[in-house]
TINUZA-912014 format. One record per residue (C-alpha): y, z, x; residue in one letter. Coordinates in Angstrom, 3 decimals, always signed. Each point is the difference from the previous one (the first is absolute). Example, Ala and Ser with C-alpha at 12.3 -4.5 7.8 and 13.67 -1.06 7.14 Angstrom:
2
         c2         c3         c1   type
     -4.500     +7.800    +12.300      A
     +3.440     -0.660     +1.370      S
end
This chain:
236
         c2         c3         c1   type
   -151.531   -124.965    -35.335      M
     +1.172     -3.316     +0.687      R
     +3.539     -0.280     -0.672      L
     +2.604     -3.133     +0.435      L
     +3.610     +1.393     +1.308      L
     +2.263     -2.681     -0.355      V
     +2.967     -0.179     +1.486      E
     +1.865     -2.592     +2.151      D
     +1.858     +2.761     +2.872      D
     -2.713     +0.542     +3.105      D
     +1.129     +3.391     +0.729      H
     -0.091     +1.376     -3.599      V
     -3.088     -1.539     -0.401      A
     -1.925     +1.095     +2.964      A
     +1.074     +3.399     -0.225      A
     -0.952     +0.398     -3.591      L
     -3.085     -1.750     +1.421      A
     -0.525     +3.678     +2.335      A
     +0.176     +2.095     -2.456      V
     -2.528     -1.652     -2.344      L
     -2.137     -0.834     +2.007      A
     +0.147     +3.941     +0.977      R
     -1.194     +0.420     -3.249      H
     -2.642     -1.395     -0.414      G
     +1.080     -4.053     -1.300      F
     -0.484     -2.750     +1.354      Y
     +2.998     -2.776     +0.039      V
     +0.273     -3.166     +0.280      T
     +4.270     -1.231     +0.490      H
     +0.986     -2.922     -1.738      A
     +3.750     -1.281     +1.377      R
     +1.040     -2.151     -3.766      S
     -1.218     -0.582     -3.743      G
     -1.141     -2.728     +1.195      E
     -3.532     +2.483     +2.345      E
     +0.118     +2.172     -1.658      A
     -1.111     -1.875     -3.176      L
     -2.571     -2.280     +2.397      R
     -0.727     +2.950     +1.012      A
     -1.638     +1.248     -3.520      L
     -1.514     -2.901     -0.574      L
     -3.846     +1.543     -1.122      P
     -2.150     -1.894     +2.553      D
     +2.213     +1.848     +3.430      T
     -2.129     +3.554     -0.335      G
     +0.403     +2.928     -1.722      A
     +1.358     +0.522     -2.975      P
     +3.933     +1.768     +1.108      F
     -0.408     +3.159     -2.071      A
     +4.258     +0.310     +0.362      V
     +2.910     -2.738     +0.896      V
     +3.270     +1.922     +1.807      L
     +2.410     -2.548     -1.524      L
     +4.182     -0.460     +1.769      D
     +2.023     -1.883     -2.003      L
     +1.527     -2.009     +2.728      G
     -2.226     -2.333     +1.366      L
     +1.423     -2.917     +1.808      P
     -1.093     -3.155     -2.231      D
     -0.289     +1.838     -4.011      Q
     +1.057     +2.593     -1.234      D
     -2.490     +3.017     -0.071      G
     +0.361     -0.282     -3.643      F
     -0.927     -3.531     -0.568      E
     -3.066     +1.425     +2.108      V
     -0.821     +2.679     -1.235      C
     +0.259     -2.511     -3.394      G
     -2.750     -2.313     +1.611      K
     -1.758     +2.726     +1.273      I
     -0.807     +1.323     -3.823      R
     -1.424     -2.734     -1.154      K
     -2.957     -0.962     +3.172      R
     -1.082     +3.794     +0.053      T
     -0.171     +3.644     -1.634      T
     +1.176     +1.376     +3.848      T
     +2.213     +2.522     -0.778      P
     +2.960     -0.304     +1.527      V
     +2.705     +2.714     +0.546      I
     +3.741     -1.455     +1.614      M
     +1.356     +1.107     +2.373      V
     +4.453     -0.314     +0.454      T
     +3.030     +0.855     +0.476      A
     +0.988     -1.322     -3.881      R
     +0.249     +3.446     -1.389      A
     +2.185     -1.604     -3.049      D
     -2.485     +0.606     -3.345      T
     +0.601     -3.785     -1.523      R
     -1.220     -1.085     +3.388      S
     -2.927     +2.991     -0.804      K
     -0.918     -1.077     -3.221      I
     +0.052     -3.618     +0.716      H
     -3.224     +0.708     +3.042      G
     -1.440     +2.112     -2.420      L
     +0.426     -3.052     -3.107      N
     -1.358     -2.161     +2.705      L
     -3.023     +2.578     +0.466      G
     +0.465     +2.194     +2.704      A
     -1.566     +2.775     -0.559      D
     +2.355     +2.398     +2.235      D
     +3.500     -0.287     +1.533      Y
     +1.590     +1.901     +2.669      V
     +2.590     -0.221     +1.436      V
     +1.018     +0.025     +4.257      K
     +0.707     +2.477     +2.175      P
     -3.482     +1.846     -1.961      Y
     -1.532     +2.827     +0.879      D
     -3.610     -0.888     +1.976      T
     -1.464     +2.685     -1.956      G
     +0.701     -1.761     -3.346      E
     -0.887     -2.991     +0.427      L
     -3.461     +1.316     +1.899      L
     +0.143     +1.440     -3.512      A
     +0.688     -2.417     -2.307      R
     -2.701     -2.967     +1.753      I
     -2.729     +3.033     -0.625      H
     +1.084     +0.162     -4.110      A
     +0.354     -4.111     -0.501      V
     -3.719     -0.503     +1.553      A
     -1.675     +2.706     -1.516      R
     +0.994     -1.347     -3.269      R
     -1.327     -3.584     +0.294      T
     -2.944     -0.441     -1.409      P
     -2.137     -1.355     +3.359      P
     -0.698     -4.314     -0.784      T
     -3.921     +0.276     +0.375      D
     -1.107     +3.182     -2.309      S
     -2.004     -2.370     -2.088      G
     -0.181     -1.795     -3.115      G
     +1.294     +0.821     -2.782      P
     -2.965     +0.560     -1.720      E
     -0.365     +3.029     +2.746      E
     +3.369     +0.813     -0.901      Q
     -0.240     +0.407     -3.047      R
     -0.604     +3.097     -2.071      G
     -2.232     +0.436     -3.211      T
     +3.354     -0.306     -2.334      E
     +2.961     -1.321     -0.080      E
     +2.881     +2.270     -0.212      P
     +2.515     -0.796     -2.922      Q
     +2.959     -2.409     +1.246      P
     +2.713     +2.697     -0.541      L
     +3.441     -1.019     -2.822      R
     +2.913     +1.127     -0.453      L
     +1.961     -2.235     -2.136      G
     -0.275     -3.211     +1.814      P
     -0.431     +0.962     +2.481      L
     -4.298     -0.071     +1.797      T
     -1.751     +1.826     +2.385      I
     -3.173     -2.042     +1.242      E
     -1.536     +2.070     +2.021      L
     -2.527     -1.542     +1.434      P
     +1.581     -3.384     +0.825      N
     +2.885     +1.903     +0.385      R
     +1.996     -2.692     -1.721      Q
     +3.786     +1.389     -2.307      V
     +1.353     -2.250     -2.692      S
     +2.581     +0.857     -2.031      V
     +0.362     -1.449     -3.153      G
     -3.570     -3.114     +0.467      G
     +2.326     -0.318     +3.495      A
     -1.891     +0.386     +3.147      T
     +2.397     +2.224     +2.584      V
     -0.592     -0.768     +3.146      P
     +0.186     +4.143     +2.209      L
     -0.887     +1.098     +3.661      T
     -2.977     +1.545     +0.582      R
     +2.901     +2.849     -0.015      K
     +1.446     -0.212     -3.178      E
     -2.888     -0.074     -1.769      F
     -1.385     +2.819     +1.655      D
     +2.456     +1.772     -0.954      L
     +0.686     -1.344     -3.385      L
     -3.681     +0.624     -1.456      A
     +0.825     +4.183     +1.963      L
     +2.063     +0.165     -2.354      L
     -0.909     -1.624     -2.997      A
     -3.165     +1.939     -0.215      Q
     +1.607     +3.400     -1.310      R
     +3.601     -1.802     -2.233      P
     +1.972     +2.924     +0.005      G
     -1.254     +1.901     +2.737      V
     +2.471     +0.439     +2.748      V
     -1.642     -0.983     +3.310      F
     +2.020     +1.842     +3.326      R
     +1.525     -1.927     +2.724      R
     -2.270     +1.425     +1.694      E
     -3.478     -0.992     -1.651      Q
     +1.259     -2.766     +0.201      I
     +0.402     -0.781     +3.570      I
     -3.041     +2.405     -0.041      S
     -2.630     -2.854     -2.276      E
     +1.850     -3.074     +0.505      V
     +1.542     -0.127     +3.587      W
     -3.135     +2.309     +1.421      R
     +2.650     +2.355     +2.218      T
     +2.599     +2.829     -0.116      S
     +2.679     -1.465     +1.795      W
     +3.257     +0.351     -1.338      E
     +1.377     -3.156     +1.657      G
     -2.902     -1.529     -3.514      T
     +3.085     +1.130     -3.092      G
     +2.135     -2.913     +0.668      R
     -2.614     -2.351     -0.195      T
     -1.321     +1.714     -2.617      L
     +3.751     -0.765     -1.270      E
     +0.038     -3.605     +0.644      V
     -3.921     -0.282     -1.655      H
     +1.082     +1.332     -3.614      V
     +3.014     -2.178     +0.376      A
     -1.962     -2.849     +0.795      S
     -1.865     +0.949     -3.221      L
     +2.454     +0.800     -2.261      R
     +1.008     -4.006     +0.904      A
     -3.018     -1.880     -0.275      K
     -0.788     +1.300     -3.752      L
     +2.447     -0.171     -1.416      R
     -0.151     +3.343     -1.365      M
     +2.642     +1.912     +1.717      P
     -0.723     +3.209     -1.990      A
     -3.509     +0.447     +0.230      L
     +0.545     +1.632     +3.835      I
     +2.003     +3.075     -0.862      E
     +1.307     +1.848     +2.799      T
     -0.076     +3.889     -0.529      V
     +2.488     +1.273     +2.601      R
     -1.002     +2.487     +2.814      G
     -4.053     -0.476     -1.505      V
     -1.143     -3.530     +0.680      G
     -0.393     -3.319     -3.292      Y
     -2.306     -0.328     -3.379      K
     -0.984     -2.427     -2.108      I
     +1.482     -0.419     -3.016      V
     -1.540     -1.783     -2.855      V
     +1.318     -2.301     -1.566      P
     +0.530     -0.159     -3.582      A
     -1.724     -1.881     -2.303      A
end
């Protein structure tokens, strides 16, 4: 698995690259945002499975780099940073990051998150639309003004498209397919993040908050204290 590590501190990068190499990753190290963007050009070889992106880069802010990456590729991005405030996490996820890991982190957890986001990304050469389409297209999910189109991963509210990150869409689609049913936190983390790491719980809360804000339907996703979350069907 090829991985792009964007980190300006050579000592940190060398230590992390050594660990990743021992676990079977082929690591390309970029020391700046510009180097990272050049490495992601389509003519530079096989695509990367994951980008590990530090936010404190010398030439441009990591948030800016993430936005540029998302405009040119669907490669999963994991932000790895010392910025632990919720506002930074939400901002990063809104820009298209697939996960957000705060330093210092447990190496085992980081490896689990890398594998989780890689598993959730469909291969880029998996065949054309005709090969991927089933015999019958699933019908859109409609919950009041909210419409979720599963095949093309589109979401709209009142006819206006709402751009969501990959994880936000997966979370919303999971809950919306069984309105009124309470999904346990552990179940959601297993289904959406494909991991059982306890540290993912905070990431779940951030994604729920981001969905409520983007959809402008704060009552849509209800928190069931001590259990998890459920979709509340809007009144007609």
